[in-house]
C-alpha positions in Angstrom: 160.2 50.9 90.9 157.8 52.3 93.6 154.0 52.3 93.2 152.4 54.6 95.2 148.8 54.3 96.0 146.1 56.6 94.1 144.0 58.3 96.4 140.7 58.9 94.8 138.3 61.4 95.9 134.7 60.2 96.8 132.0 61.4 94.2 129.5 63.5 94.9 126.4 61.9 96.6 123.2 63.3 96.9 121.0 63.2 100.2 118.3 60.7 100.4 114.7 61.9 100.3 113.2 60.6 103.6 110.0 60.7 105.3 108.3 59.5 108.5 104.8 60.2 110.1 103.9 61.1 113.4 101.9 58.3 115.4 99.0 57.9 118.1 100.1 56.5 121.4 99.7 52.9 122.0 99.7 52.3 117.9 102.4 50.7 115.8 105.1 53.4 114.6 105.0 53.4 110.6 108.4 52.7 108.8 110.6 55.7 107.6 110.8 55.5 104.1 113.5 56.6 101.5 113.0 57.1 97.8 114.7 54.8 95.6 118.4 55.1 95.1 120.6 54.2 92.3 121.7 50.7 91.8 124.8 50.4 93.5 124.1 52.9 96.3 122.0 52.2 99.6 120.5 54.1 102.1 121.7 53.6 106.0 119.7 54.7 108.9 121.0 56.2 112.4 120.1 57.1 115.3 122.1 60.4 115.8 124.2 62.5 113.2 127.6 61.5 114.9 130.3 60.6 112.7 131.6 57.0 112.3 128.2 55.5 114.1 127.2 52.0 112.8 123.8 52.3 111.0 120.8 51.1 112.6 119.8 49.5 109.3 120.4 49.8 106.0 117.4 49.8 103.1 114.9 52.1 101.6 112.6 51.7 105.1 113.5 51.5 108.7 110.9 51.0 111.5 112.2 52.7 114.6 110.9 51.5 117.9 110.3 54.9 119.6 109.7 58.7 118.6 112.8 60.9 118.0 114.9 62.3 115.3 116.5 59.6 112.8 119.1 60.4 110.1 119.8 58.8 107.0 122.7 59.0 104.2 123.2 57.2 100.7 126.5 54.9 100.7 127.9 54.0 97.6 128.4 50.1 98.3 131.8 49.8 96.5 133.8 52.7 97.7 131.9 53.1 101.3 131.7 57.1 100.2 128.6 58.4 101.7 126.4 61.5 101.2 125.4 64.2 103.8 122.9 63.4 106.2 119.3 64.2 106.3 116.9 64.0 109.5 113.3 63.1 109.9 111.4 63.6 113.3 108.5 61.6 114.2 106.6 62.4 117.3 104.0 60.2 119.4 100.8 62.2 119.8 99.7 61.8 123.5 96.7 59.7 124.3 93.3 60.9 124.3 91.4 60.8 127.7 87.6 61.2 128.4 86.6 62.0 131.9 83.3 62.1 132.9 81.6 63.8 135.7 78.9 62.4 137.7 75.4 62.7 136.0 72.6 65.5 137.0 69.4 64.1 137.2 66.5 66.2 135.8 63.8 67.6 138.3 61.1 64.8 137.5 63.9 62.1 137.6 63.1 60.9 134.1 66.2 62.2 132.0 69.6 63.1 133.1 72.8 65.0 131.7 76.1 64.2 131.6 79.3 66.1 131.2 82.9 65.2 130.4 86.1 66.8 129.5 88.7 65.5 126.6 92.4 65.9 127.2 95.5 64.7 125.4 96.1 64.7 121.3 96.5 67.5 119.4 93.8 69.6 121.1 91.2 70.2 118.7 88.6 67.5 119.3 85.7 66.3 117.3 83.4 64.5 120.0 80.6 62.0 118.5 77.7 60.7 121.0 76.3 58.1 118.6 72.6 58.7 118.6 72.8 61.8 121.0 73.9 65.3 120.6 77.1 66.5 122.3 77.0 70.0 123.1 80.5 71.5 123.5 81.1 74.9 125.8 84.5 76.0 126.1 86.2 72.4 126.1 83.6 71.1 128.2 81.2 68.6 126.7 77.6 67.5 127.7 74.8 65.5 126.5 71.4 66.1 127.7 68.1 64.4 128.2 69.5 60.9 128.3 66.9 58.4 129.5 66.8 57.4 133.2 66.7 53.3 133.1 67.6 53.0 129.2 68.9 50.0 127.9 71.2 51.7 125.3 74.7 51.7 126.1 75.7 55.4 125.1 79.2 55.7 124.0 81.1 58.7 123.5 84.3 58.9 120.9 86.7 61.8 120.8 89.0 62.4 117.7 91.9 64.8 117.7 92.7 66.8 114.5 96.2 65.3 114.0 94.8 63.7 111.0 96.1 60.3 112.3 92.7 59.1 113.9 93.9 59.4 117.3 90.8 59.0 119.4 89.5 57.6 122.6 86.2 56.1 123.7 84.4 55.6 126.8 80.6 54.2 127.6 78.7 56.5 129.8 78.0 55.6 133.2 74.3 56.2 133.8 73.0 58.7 136.5 71.4 57.3 139.7 68.2 59.0 139.8 66.5 57.5 142.6 63.8 59.1 144.4 64.4 60.8 147.8 63.5 59.1 150.9 60.7 60.9 152.4 
C-alpha cells in the first residue's frame, strides 16, 4: 500500500486594508495600521515586495523607523498560505525654516520693520506674528511698526498646509536703531 501526500491548494486570502500617514520632520512616525482579520489569520509587514523575505513584524500595526514604502499581506497561520501584498507609502515632510533679515529702522528710530522668509514643509504657509500683523508679499513676510526697545518678545510661527501641524517658530531679533554719530 502506497500513500501519496495530498497537496491542497491554498484558499483565496484577501489582501489586508492598510493605512499610514506622512509625518513632520523631527517627529515620531505613527504606526502603520491594518484593519482586523479573521481568527486564525495574521497580518505580516515587509520592507519590500521580494518573495521569501522575512517579515519585519506581524500584527495589526507596525511602526517603521523611516519614511518609505511598506508592504503587508494576510497569512493563514495553520497553513502558511498568504494573500497578495499591498503597499502603503509614508513620507517625511521637510522641516520648516524661518530666516529673518536684519530689521529696518524707521526714520524717527522709534519703530522698525522686520522681514523673513519661510521654506520647507509642503509650501503653503500660515504665518502668525502673535499680537503683530504679518504682511505677506510673494512669499516674503514682514511685520511692521515694532517698537524699538520694546520688552515684548515677538515670536513668529509658520505652519504648512500638510494638515499634520508641521511648524517652526522663531523669536524676532530686535533691530538696533541707534542714533547716528554726529
